[in-house]
C-alpha positions as CSV (number, residue, x, y, z in Angstrom):
1,M,14.6,9.1,-18.0
2,N,12.9,6.7,-20.4
3,R,10.9,8.8,-22.9
4,I,8.5,6.1,-23.0
5,L,8.1,6.4,-19.0
6,K,8.0,10.3,-18.8
7,A,5.3,10.3,-21.2
8,A,2.9,8.2,-19.3
9,L,3.2,10.2,-16.4
10,A,3.4,13.5,-17.1
11,G,0.0,13.6,-17.1
12,V,-0.3,12.5,-13.6
13,A,2.4,14.8,-12.4
14,A,0.5,17.8,-14.2
15,A,-2.9,16.9,-12.4
16,S,-1.3,16.7,-9.2
17,L,-2.4,19.2,-6.9
18,A,0.3,20.9,-4.5
19,V,0.6,21.2,-0.7
20,A,2.4,24.0,1.3
21,T,5.5,22.6,3.1
22,A,7.7,23.8,5.7
23,L,11.4,23.5,5.9
24,I,12.2,22.4,9.3
25,G,15.6,20.8,10.8
26,A,15.7,17.6,13.6
27,Q,12.3,18.4,15.0
28,P,9.1,16.1,14.6
29,A,6.6,17.3,12.0
30,E,3.7,19.5,12.3
31,A,0.8,17.1,12.8
32,A,-1.6,16.6,10.1
33,S,0.2,18.3,6.8
34,L,2.9,17.2,4.7
35,V,6.0,18.7,6.0
36,R,9.8,18.6,4.4
37,V,12.6,17.4,7.1
38,T,16.0,18.5,6.2
39,N,19.4,17.2,8.0
40,F,17.8,13.7,8.3
41,G,21.0,12.0,8.3
42,T,23.5,10.1,5.2
43,N,21.8,11.1,2.2
44,P,24.0,9.8,-0.6
45,S,21.9,10.7,-3.7
46,N,20.0,13.5,-2.2
47,L,16.8,12.7,-1.6
48,N,14.1,15.2,-0.1
49,M,11.9,13.5,2.9
50,Y,8.5,14.7,3.7
51,I,6.4,13.2,6.6
52,Y,3.1,13.3,7.7
53,V,2.1,13.0,11.3
54,P,-1.6,12.5,11.9
55,D,-3.4,14.7,14.8
56,R,-4.3,11.4,16.9
57,L,-0.9,9.8,16.7
58,A,-1.2,6.0,18.0
59,A,0.9,5.1,21.2
60,Q,3.1,2.9,19.1
61,P,2.6,4.3,15.4
62,A,3.2,1.6,12.3
63,L,5.2,3.7,9.7
64,L,4.5,3.7,6.2
65,V,7.3,4.6,3.3
66,A,5.5,5.8,0.4
67,M,7.5,6.3,-2.9
68,H,6.6,8.2,-5.8
69,Y,6.6,7.4,-9.7
70,C,8.8,8.9,-12.3
71,G,8.4,12.6,-12.9
72,G,6.5,12.6,-9.7
73,S,7.1,14.2,-6.2
74,A,6.0,13.5,-2.6
75,S,3.3,15.9,-2.6
76,A,1.9,14.7,-6.0
77,V,1.7,11.2,-5.2
78,A,0.6,11.8,-1.7
79,N,-2.5,14.1,-2.9
80,G,-3.1,12.1,-5.9
81,Y,-2.8,8.1,-6.0
82,F,-1.5,7.7,-2.1
83,R,-4.4,10.3,-0.7
84,D,-6.1,7.1,0.6
85,Y,-3.1,6.4,2.4
86,E,-3.2,9.6,4.3
87,T,-7.2,9.2,5.4
88,A,-6.3,6.2,6.6
89,A,-3.5,7.1,9.0
90,D,-6.3,10.3,9.9
91,Q,-8.0,6.8,11.5
92,Y,-5.4,4.8,12.6
93,G,-2.6,6.9,13.9
94,Y,0.1,5.7,11.9
95,I,3.0,7.7,10.0
96,I,4.0,8.0,6.5
97,V,7.7,9.5,5.0
98,F,7.3,10.6,1.2
99,P,10.8,10.4,0.1
100,E,11.4,12.5,-3.3
101,A,13.9,11.9,-6.1
102,T,15.9,14.9,-7.0
103,R,17.5,13.7,-10.0
104,S,16.9,14.5,-14.1
105,G,13.4,12.6,-14.6
106,N,12.6,11.9,-11.0
107,C,13.1,8.3,-10.5
108,F,14.6,6.3,-7.9
109,D,17.7,4.1,-8.5
110,V,16.7,1.0,-9.1
111,Y,19.4,0.0,-11.1
112,T,23.2,0.9,-9.9
113,Q,25.1,-1.9,-8.1
114,Q,25.3,0.3,-4.9
115,A,21.5,0.3,-4.7
116,L,21.1,-3.3,-5.3
117,Q,23.0,-4.1,-2.1
118,R,22.6,-3.9,1.5
119,N,24.0,-0.2,2.6
120,G,25.7,0.0,-0.6
121,G,24.7,3.4,-1.0
122,S,22.3,5.3,-3.5
123,D,18.6,5.6,-2.5
124,P,18.2,2.9,-0.3
125,V,20.9,4.4,2.1
126,S,18.9,7.8,1.9
127,I,15.9,6.3,2.6
128,M,16.9,3.6,5.6
129,S,18.2,7.5,7.1
130,M,14.3,8.9,7.0
131,V,13.4,5.4,8.5
132,N,15.4,5.8,11.6
133,Y,14.8,9.4,11.9
134,T,11.6,8.5,12.2
135,K,12.0,6.0,14.4
136,S,14.2,8.5,16.6
137,Q,11.8,11.3,16.7
138,Y,9.0,8.8,17.5
139,N,7.7,5.8,19.4
140,I,7.5,3.8,16.0
141,D,6.5,-0.1,16.4
142,P,10.0,-1.6,14.8
143,G,7.9,-4.7,13.9
144,R,4.7,-2.3,11.5
145,V,7.7,-0.8,9.3
146,Y,5.6,-1.1,5.7
147,A,6.9,0.2,2.3
148,T,4.8,0.5,-1.1
149,G,5.0,2.6,-4.6
150,V,3.8,3.2,-7.8
151,S,6.0,2.4,-11.0
152,S,9.5,3.5,-10.0
153,G,8.7,3.6,-6.5
154,A,7.0,-0.2,-6.5
155,M,10.4,-0.6,-8.2
156,M,12.0,0.6,-5.3
157,T,9.7,-1.4,-3.2
158,N,10.9,-4.2,-4.1
159,V,14.8,-3.3,-3.8
160,M,13.9,-1.9,-0.2
161,L,12.2,-5.0,0.7
162,A,15.3,-7.4,-0.7
163,D,17.7,-5.1,0.4
164,Y,16.3,-4.6,4.1
165,P,14.4,-7.4,5.0
166,D,15.1,-7.2,8.8
167,V,13.4,-3.7,9.0
168,F,9.9,-3.5,6.5
169,A,7.4,-6.1,7.5
170,A,5.9,-6.0,4.0
171,G,5.2,-4.0,1.0
172,S,2.6,-3.4,-1.6
173,A,4.2,-2.6,-5.0
174,F,1.7,-1.0,-8.0
175,M,3.3,-1.9,-11.6
176,G,6.9,-2.6,-10.7
177,V,9.4,-5.4,-11.1
178,P,11.1,-7.8,-9.4
179,A,13.9,-6.9,-7.0
180,G,17.4,-6.7,-9.2
181,C,15.9,-6.9,-12.4
182,F,16.2,-3.4,-13.6
183,A,20.2,-3.4,-13.2
184,T,21.8,-2.3,-15.7
185,T,26.0,-1.5,-16.5
186,G,27.5,1.5,-18.0
187,G,26.0,4.7,-16.1
188,S,22.5,3.1,-18.0
189,T,19.6,4.5,-16.0
190,W,16.9,2.4,-17.9
191,N,16.8,-1.5,-18.6
192,S,14.5,-1.9,-21.9
193,Q,14.5,-5.8,-21.8
194,C,13.6,-5.6,-17.8
195,A,10.8,-2.8,-18.2
196,N,9.5,-5.1,-22.0
197,G,9.2,-8.1,-19.4
198,Q,11.7,-10.1,-21.4
199,V,14.0,-11.1,-18.2
200,I,12.4,-14.4,-17.5
201,K,14.3,-16.3,-14.6
202,T,12.8,-19.6,-12.4
203,A,11.3,-18.5,-8.9
204,Q,15.1,-20.0,-7.1
205,Q,17.0,-17.6,-9.6
206,W,15.0,-14.9,-8.5
207,G,15.0,-15.4,-5.0
208,D,18.5,-15.7,-5.1
209,L,18.8,-12.8,-6.5
210,A,16.7,-10.7,-4.0
211,R,18.8,-12.5,-0.8
212,S,22.3,-11.7,-2.8
213,M,21.5,-8.2,-1.8
214,Y,21.8,-9.0,2.2
215,P,24.1,-12.2,1.6
216,G,24.2,-14.1,4.8
217,Y,20.5,-13.2,6.3
218,T,18.4,-15.9,7.7
219,G,15.7,-14.0,9.5
220,A,12.1,-13.8,8.5
221,R,11.1,-12.3,4.9
222,P,8.6,-9.3,4.8
223,R,5.4,-10.1,2.8
224,M,5.0,-9.3,-0.5
225,Q,1.9,-7.6,-2.6
226,V,2.1,-6.9,-6.1
227,W,-0.5,-5.3,-8.4
228,H,-0.6,-5.0,-12.5
229,G,-2.3,-4.0,-15.0
230,T,-3.0,-6.8,-18.4
231,A,-2.4,-3.4,-20.9
232,D,0.5,-2.0,-19.1
233,N,3.1,-0.8,-21.8
234,T,5.6,0.8,-19.7
235,L,6.5,-2.0,-17.2
236,Y,5.1,-4.9,-19.3
237,Y,2.5,-7.0,-17.4
238,N,4.9,-10.4,-17.6
239,N,6.8,-8.8,-14.5
240,F,4.0,-9.5,-12.4
241,G,4.3,-12.9,-12.6
242,E,7.9,-12.4,-12.2
243,E,7.7,-10.6,-8.7
244,I,5.6,-13.2,-7.8
245,K,8.1,-16.4,-8.4
246,Q,10.5,-14.0,-6.5
247,W,8.7,-12.9,-3.5
248,T,7.2,-16.8,-3.3
249,N,10.8,-18.2,-3.2
250,V,12.4,-16.0,-0.9
251,N,8.9,-16.5,1.8
252,G,9.7,-20.5,1.1
253,V,6.0,-20.8,0.3
254,S,4.4,-22.8,-3.4
255,Q,4.2,-20.8,-6.4
256,T,0.8,-22.7,-6.6
257,P,-2.3,-20.0,-5.4
258,V,-4.3,-21.5,-2.1
259,L,-6.7,-18.7,-3.0
260,T,-8.1,-17.1,-6.5
261,D,-10.7,-15.2,-6.0
262,S,-12.2,-11.8,-7.2
263,P,-13.1,-8.7,-5.2
264,A,-13.8,-6.3,-7.8
265,S,-14.7,-6.2,-11.2
266,S,-11.7,-7.0,-13.7
267,W,-9.7,-7.8,-10.8
268,T,-8.0,-11.5,-10.2
269,R,-6.7,-12.1,-6.6
270,T,-4.7,-14.7,-5.7
271,R,-2.8,-15.7,-2.4
272,Y,0.1,-18.1,-2.0
273,G,1.1,-19.3,1.8
274,N,-2.3,-19.0,3.2
275,S,-5.4,-17.5,2.4
276,S,-5.7,-14.6,5.3
277,V,-5.8,-11.3,4.9
278,T,-2.4,-10.8,5.7
279,P,-0.5,-14.0,3.4
280,P,2.5,-14.0,2.7
281,V,2.2,-13.4,-0.8
282,E,-0.7,-11.8,-2.8
283,G,-1.3,-10.5,-6.4
284,I,-3.9,-8.8,-7.9
285,S,-3.9,-8.5,-11.6
286,V,-6.3,-6.0,-13.5
287,S,-7.4,-7.0,-16.6
288,G,-7.5,-4.5,-19.5
289,A,-5.7,-1.7,-17.1
290,G,-2.8,0.0,-18.4
291,H,0.2,2.0,-16.5
292,T,-2.4,3.3,-14.5
293,L,-3.3,2.1,-11.3
294,P,-3.4,2.3,-8.2
295,Q,-7.5,3.0,-9.6
296,N,-10.2,3.7,-7.3
297,G,-10.4,1.4,-3.8
298,M,-7.1,-0.3,-4.3
299,I,-5.6,1.6,-1.8
300,A,-8.2,0.2,0.8
301,Y,-7.0,-3.4,-0.3
302,A,-3.3,-2.4,0.5
303,I,-4.4,-1.1,3.7
304,N,-5.4,-4.6,4.7
305,F,-2.8,-6.5,3.3
306,L,0.3,-4.2,5.3
307,G,-1.8,-4.7,8.5
308,L,-2.1,-1.1,8.7
309,N,-5.8,-1.0,9.3
310,T,-5.1,-1.3,13.5
311,T,-3.5,0.9,15.9
312,G,-1.0,-1.1,17.0
313,G,0.4,-5.2,17.5
314,G,2.2,-8.0,15.7
315,G,2.2,-6.1,12.2
316,G,-1.4,-6.0,12.1
317,S,-2.2,-9.5,11.2
318,T,-4.0,-9.5,14.0
319,P,-6.7,-6.8,14.4
320,P,-8.0,-5.7,18.1
321,S,-10.9,-7.4,19.3
322,S,-14.2,-5.8,20.1
323,P,-15.4,-5.7,23.9
324,P,-18.2,-8.6,24.5
325,P,-21.8,-7.7,24.3
326,S,-23.7,-6.9,27.3
327,S,-26.4,-9.5,26.6
328,P,-26.4,-12.3,25.1
329,P,-27.2,-11.8,21.5
330,P,-30.7,-12.8,19.4
331,P,-31.0,-16.1,18.0
332,T,-28.9,-16.6,14.9
333,G,-31.2,-15.5,11.6
334,S,-31.6,-12.3,12.8
335,C,-28.8,-9.2,13.1
336,T,-29.2,-5.0,12.8
337,A,-26.9,-2.8,10.4
338,T,-27.0,0.7,12.2
339,V,-24.9,3.7,10.4
340,T,-23.3,6.4,12.3
341,P,-22.3,9.0,10.0
342,G,-18.4,10.2,10.7
343,T,-16.2,12.7,9.5
344,V,-17.3,15.0,6.4
345,W,-14.3,16.8,4.3
346,A,-15.0,18.7,1.6
347,D,-14.6,15.7,-1.1
348,R,-15.2,12.9,1.0
349,Y,-17.3,11.6,4.4
350,N,-16.6,8.4,7.0
351,T,-19.5,5.8,7.9
352,S,-19.0,3.3,10.5
353,V,-21.6,0.6,10.7
354,T,-22.8,-1.2,14.0
355,V,-24.2,-4.7,13.6
356,T,-26.2,-6.2,16.3
357,G,-28.0,-9.7,16.5
358,S,-25.5,-12.5,15.6
359,T,-21.6,-12.4,15.1
360,T,-21.6,-14.4,11.8
361,W,-23.5,-11.4,9.8
362,T,-23.5,-10.2,6.2
363,V,-24.1,-6.5,5.5
364,T,-25.1,-5.3,1.8
365,V,-24.4,-1.5,1.4
366,A,-25.9,0.4,-1.5
367,I,-23.0,3.8,-2.8
368,T,-24.7,6.0,-5.1
369,A,-22.9,6.3,-8.6
370,P,-20.5,8.6,-9.1
371,Q,-19.2,8.0,-5.2
372,K,-17.0,5.3,-4.5
373,V,-15.7,4.1,-1.5
374,S,-11.9,4.6,-1.1
375,T,-10.8,3.3,2.2
376,T,-12.1,0.3,4.8
377,W,-11.5,-0.9,7.7
378,S,-12.8,-3.8,10.3
379,G,-14.2,-5.9,7.4
380,A,-13.8,-8.3,5.1
381,F,-15.1,-6.2,2.0
382,T,-16.1,-7.3,-1.8
383,W,-17.8,-5.5,-4.4
384,S,-20.3,-5.8,-7.5
385,N,-22.6,-3.7,-9.8
386,G,-19.6,-1.4,-10.4
387,G,-18.3,-0.7,-7.1
388,N,-21.8,0.5,-6.1
389,T,-22.6,-2.6,-4.4
390,M,-20.7,-3.4,-1.2
391,T,-21.0,-6.2,1.0
392,V,-19.4,-6.7,4.1
393,K,-18.3,-9.8,6.1
394,P,-16.6,-10.0,9.9
395,N,-12.5,-10.2,9.6
396,G,-12.6,-11.2,13.5
397,S,-12.1,-7.4,14.3
398,G,-15.8,-7.6,16.0
399,N,-19.2,-6.0,14.8
400,T,-18.1,-2.5,13.8
401,F,-17.1,-1.5,10.4
402,G,-16.0,1.8,8.4
403,F,-15.1,3.1,5.3
404,T,-14.8,6.3,3.6
405,T,-16.3,7.6,0.7
406,M,-15.3,10.2,-2.3
407,T,-18.1,12.3,-3.2
408,N,-17.3,12.7,-7.1
409,G,-19.1,15.6,-7.0
410,N,-22.1,14.0,-5.3
411,S,-22.1,15.4,-1.9
412,S,-25.6,14.9,-0.8
413,A,-26.2,10.9,-1.2
414,R,-25.4,8.7,1.7
415,P,-25.0,4.8,1.9
416,Q,-27.5,2.6,2.5
417,I,-27.7,-0.5,4.1
418,T,-30.0,-3.1,1.9
419,G,-29.4,-6.3,3.3
420,C,-28.7,-7.7,7.0
421,T,-28.4,-11.6,6.9
422,T,-26.9,-14.2,9.3
423,T,-25.4,-17.2,8.6
């Protein structure tokens, strides 16, 4: 493994919390815990499989494959960068599979010819065995299988979506590179030219490279969300633009964004193909950030993009509608937002807010620092004032929205509604 990448991630790995795991054979995992699964199928690269199954599983749950960084592990990423995915799984009833690399350096294979070809061998085949095992044990919605990853795991997210476009509906990659960019020869596991952002291709060339991983396939292609910090000096920022070239071409949409906005301070978000919350391609550039993503609040946007913020149906692009009101709403111009406290943990708590009086509302919520919102659902959320002011509008999910707040040492404060206006 490249020493620069190892150094960049060593602090993350060292700070990650350990979790208790139990070895099991071909049995469903114990709910609400991270559990190791053995004998899950063909495993040419000797990966470990861990699974998280929430207490309240959806009738036909989605499946998220979540992949760690170099030097990481399943437990480290589950309890670190990707903890908010688990919190949301408890809310929406989806299952998370955490592959774990066991080779020296704990990086995923995104560089061999075996990995860069559908069913060619190595890590992608092992990961697909995990997907198929989970499908055999649970009533997984085949149209709602997703991938996400950080660094090496982000690179593998790109590869898995190229190798298996008929399996994965969408992916969210934090600090990755285009599928095929990291290819090497002679047994090398590191591609400096790609890492340094020096592999530049046209959109057509990148698209052709991704399509070559599954020759002859003409079906639907996965949606892709990519994240990158402008100051990343491990997997350089140029890779962000190259990923966008690749996935806009793969999805047959223009490289010209249809929407550009800034959902949080220092973020620039671009959407390609359409301006919905689930477009074919979405890119989020984070000004001044190094190889340190995801940061606070980012997983909530990934959850919304992937469509994990529902309990089922249509890949998550159409949230379930709320029941109609029992009586006509008051005239436009007045609304009331009522807070209902939710589950409280040692370090975080849930809040739901129900709006009455209008269906075209805007609610403003004040968050007391150092608390930060980590996960949201059933609304269109934007932040200002350093993340301490949250503005929420309807997103088609009805008039009740919710969010999870990390206490960050302040367990007494609670969010305050500061405004409810209508348009």
